[in-house]
C-alpha positions in Angstrom: 0.0 0.0 0.0 2.8 2.4 0.8 4.4 2.0 -2.6 1.1 2.6 -4.3 0.5 5.7 -2.3 4.0 7.0 -3.0 3.2 6.6 -6.7 0.0 8.5 -6.3 -2.2 5.4 -6.8 -5.2 5.0 -4.5 -5.9 1.4 -3.5 -8.9 0.4 -1.5 -8.5 -3.0 0.2 -11.6 -5.1 -0.2 -12.6 -8.7 0.7 -13.8 -11.2 -1.9 -17.4 -10.6 -0.8 -17.0 -6.8 -1.1 -15.6 -7.2 -4.7 -18.5 -9.6 -5.5 -20.9 -6.8 -4.7 -19.7 -4.9 -7.8 -21.3 -7.8 -9.8 -24.8 -7.5 -8.2 -27.4 -8.0 -10.9 -24.9 -9.5 -13.3 -24.2 -13.1 -14.3 -20.7 -14.0 -13.0 -18.7 -16.1 -15.5 -16.6 -19.0 -14.3 -14.5 -19.0 -12.2 -16.3 -16.1 -10.5 -14.6 -13.6 -8.2 -11.2 -15.2 -7.6 -7.6 -14.1 -6.7 -5.9 -12.7 -9.8 -3.1 -15.4 -9.3 -5.8 -18.1 -9.7 -7.5 -16.6 -12.8 -7.0 -19.1 -15.5 -3.3 -19.6 -14.7 -0.9 -21.4 -17.2 0.5 -23.2 -14.1 -1.2 -23.4 -10.8 0.0 -20.9 -8.2 1.7 -22.2 -5.1 -1.2 -21.1 -2.9 -4.3 -20.4 -5.0 -6.0 -18.8 -1.9 -3.5 -15.9 -1.7 -5.1 -12.7 -3.0 -3.5 -9.4 -3.5 -6.1 -8.4 -6.1 -9.4 -9.9 -7.0 -10.6 -10.6 -10.5 -14.0 -11.3 -12.0 -15.9 -11.0 -15.2 -19.7 -11.0 -15.8 -22.3 -10.3 -18.3 -25.7 -8.7 -18.1 -28.3 -11.2 -17.1 
């Protein structure tokens, strides 16, 4: 967070559930809201539960 702030970037830490709220009313596409490291990796991450950033994609229902 300190490095981002020093660079003038605003980061807002959010839980998986909080990020999931951005998709309310939309149809989440597999694999849903997941850690970026686990988003369709070429090789599985050492710990797929580690999340620095969350990713998700959806379409209008």
